[in-house]
LUMLUMGU-97276 format. One line per 5 residues: number of its first residue (from 1); their letters; for each residue x, z, y of N, C-alpha, C. Coordinates in steps of 0.02 Angstrom, whole numbers, plus 50000, padded with zeros to 5 digits. Layout:
<atoms>
NUM	a	X Z Y X Z Y X Z Y; ...
</atoms>
This chain:
<atoms>
1	mtike	50043 50000 49941 50000 50000 50000 50045 50000 50062; 50027 49959 50110 50065 49955 50173 50022 49976 50231; 50054 49991 50287 50017 50009 50348 49974 49950 50370; 50000 49889 50363 49961 49830 50382 49898 49824 50340; 49903 49836 50275 49845 49833 50232 49793 49887 50251
6	ifekc	49817 49945 50270 49772 49999 50292 49738 49978 50357; 49776 49949 50403 49748 49927 50466 49692 49876 50455; 49703 49830 50409 49652 49779 50394 49587 49813 50371; 49592 49865 50332 49533 49902 50309 49501 49939 50367; 49542 49966 50413 49516 50002 50472 49475 49956 50516
11	ktlni	49494 49893 50519 49459 49846 50563 49387 49832 50542; 49368 49856 50482 49299 49849 50460 49254 49901 50494; 49284 49951 50526 49247 50004 50561 49254 49995 50636; 49216 50033 50673 49216 50030 50746 49278 50065 50774; 49320 50029 50809 49382 50057 50839 49372 50060 50914
16	yeert	49383 50119 50943 49377 50128 51016 49439 50098 51051; 49499 50111 51023 49561 50087 51054 49615 50079 51001; 49648 50022 51002 49707 50011 50960 49768 50028 51002; 49808 50076 50980 49866 50098 51019 49931 50068 50994; 49946 50077 50930 50010 50056 50902 50000 50028 50832
21	mqedy	50032 49972 50819 50031 49944 50751 50102 49921 50737; 50137 49959 50694 50205 49943 50675 50208 49941 50598; 50265 49922 50572 50273 49917 50500 50263 49985 50466; 50285 50039 50499 50281 50105 50468 50237 50155 50506; 50198 50131 50556 50157 50177 50595 50098 50141 50627
26	lelvf	50041 50172 50625 49980 50147 50654 49947 50203 50693; 49924 50188 50753 49886 50238 50791 49829 50202 50826; 49770 50231 50818 49710 50205 50851 49663 50263 50866; 49609 50248 50902 49560 50299 50920 49492 50274 50897; 49453 50319 50866 49385 50303 50846 49337 50356 50874
31	ytket	49273 50342 50870 49223 50389 50894 49213 50444 50842; 49215 50506 50865 49209 50564 50821 49144 50564 50782; 49090 50539 50812 49026 50538 50777 49028 50494 50715; 49079 50452 50708 49087 50408 50650 49139 50433 50600; 49158 50497 50607 49209 50526 50563 49191 50519 50490
36	gqwdk	49128 50525 50472 49107 50519 50402 49127 50451 50372; 49119 50398 50411 49138 50331 50388 49213 50326 50378; 49251 50356 50425 49324 50355 50420 49347 50398 50361; 49315 50455 50350 49331 50497 50291 49321 50457 50227; 49266 50422 50223 49250 50382 50163 49304 50329 50152
41	lftai	49324 50295 50205 49375 50243 50200 49441 50272 50175; 49463 50327 50206 49528 50355 50186 49526 50390 50119; 49469 50415 50099 49463 50443 50031 49471 50386 49981; 49443 50327 49995 49450 50270 49951 49523 50246 49947; 49559 50251 50003 49628 50226 50006 49678 50277 49978
46	lgeaa	49671 50341 50000 49722 50391 49986 49697 50450 49943; 49634 50451 49926 49607 50507 49887 49579 50560 49934; 49553 50613 49905 49523 50667 49944 49573 50695 49995; 49547 50722 50049 49589 50751 50102 49633 50806 50072; 49697 50802 50087 49745 50854 50065 49734 50918 50106
51	kpagk	49713 50909 50169 49697 50966 50212 49637 50947 50254; 49578 50970 50234 49518 50956 50274 49519 50994 50340; 49482 50970 50388 49475 51005 50452 49446 51074 50438; 49472 51124 50474 49448 51192 50466 49491 51234 50419; 49538 51203 50384 49582 51240 50339 49653 51241 50368
56	kpapa	49688 51294 50352 49757 51302 50376 49803 51255 50337; 49849 51220 50371 49895 51175 50336 49947 51213 50296; 49966 51185 50239 50020 51213 50198 50087 51199 50233; 50136 51242 50223 50202 51230 50253 50230 51161 50237; 50220 51137 50176 50246 51070 50157 50211 51015 50198
61	dltlt	50147 51024 50213 50112 50974 50253 50136 50975 50326; 50153 51034 50350 50181 51038 50418 50248 51002 50422; 50289 51011 50372 50354 50978 50369 50345 50902 50364; 50300 50880 50320 50288 50809 50309 50265 50774 50373; 50224 50808 50413 50194 50776 50472 50228 50793 50538
66	keygg	50280 50833 50536 50313 50857 50597 50333 50800 50644; 50363 50748 50618 50387 50692 50659 50330 50657 50697; 50269 50666 50673 50211 50632 50702 50165 50680 50739; 50190 50739 50755 50151 50788 50793 50122 50845 50752; 50133 50844 50687 50108 50897 50644 50033 50890 50630
71	vydnq	50008 50939 50595 49937 50941 50579 49913 51013 50588; 49857 51021 50622 49831 51087 50640 49765 51102 50605; 49742 51163 50612 49682 51186 50577 49622 51140 50587; 49612 51115 50648 49552 51074 50662 49561 51000 50645; 49618 50982 50616 49633 50913 50599 49629 50901 50524
76	tlykk	49623 50838 50506 49617 50818 50435 49680 50780 50416; 49705 50793 50356 49764 50758 50330 49749 50728 50262; 49764 50664 50256 49763 50629 50192 49836 50611 50177; 49854 50609 50113 49921 50588 50095 49922 50563 50023; 49965 50514 50012 49973 50487 49944 50042 50457 49938
81	kfdng	50074 50470 49882 50140 50442 49868 50133 50372 49839; 50175 50327 49865 50180 50259 49840 50254 50246 49825; 50269 50189 49796 50338 50172 49778 50384 50172 49839; 50358 50151 49897 50400 50145 49957 50398 50207 50002; 50365 50261 49981 50362 50323 50019 50293 50353 50017
86	tivam	50282 50404 50058 50217 50437 50062 50180 50413 50124; 50118 50393 50115 50077 50375 50173 50036 50436 50191; 50039 50454 50255 49998 50509 50281 49950 50480 50333; 49890 50507 50335 49841 50488 50385 49813 50553 50413; 49813 50558 50480 49790 50619 50513 49735 50602 50563
91	fwpwq	49682 50640 50561 49628 50635 50610 49638 50691 50660; 49647 50673 50723 49656 50722 50777 49596 50718 50824; 49546 50761 50817 49489 50760 50862 49510 50780 50933; 49481 50747 50982 49495 50762 51052 49454 50822 51074; 49476 50854 51128 49439 50911 51157 49370 50890 51181
96	davrt	49361 50826 51200 49296 50803 51226 49244 50795 51171; 49264 50801 51108 49220 50794 51049 49189 50724 51044; 49214 50676 51082 49187 50608 51081 49233 50561 51042; 49297 50573 51046 49346 50528 51014 49393 50567 50968; 49423 50529 50922 49472 50557 50875 49529 50507 50871
101	tlkva	49590 50532 50873 49649 50490 50863 49664 50489 50788; 49679 50430 50763 49700 50420 50694 49774 50401 50696; 49814 50439 50660 49885 50422 50652 49898 50410 50578; 49926 50353 50562 49944 50335 50493 50018 50319 50493; 50056 50351 50448 50128 50340 50447 50153 50334 50375
106	lvk	50205 50295 50367 50241 50290 50305 50302 50335 50311; 50303 50388 50272 50359 50437 50274 50403 50423 50214; 50466 50406 50228 50512 50389 50173 50555 50448 50154
</atoms>
């Protein structure tokens, strides 16, 4: 699985803003009210959330996501190992409760 392949799947949903699309990193913003659709998409790609929103992150998850801003209690983390590294996807809800930033990274 590549970041580009994940981005192609993301384009089937409503995207508020495309921020960054690189070989090993993707960042975009979606509407928080559509989080259920995004959860369903990432569960299909990476499996169940490793850290659902509302749960405290494990120390290993903090280390894995540190380079990309970490993951906090109110955020969601998906992760799956592939041959070329681990893909992580993080949902970062905004304070306005209207938008959520999605960060997807290939961690080698």
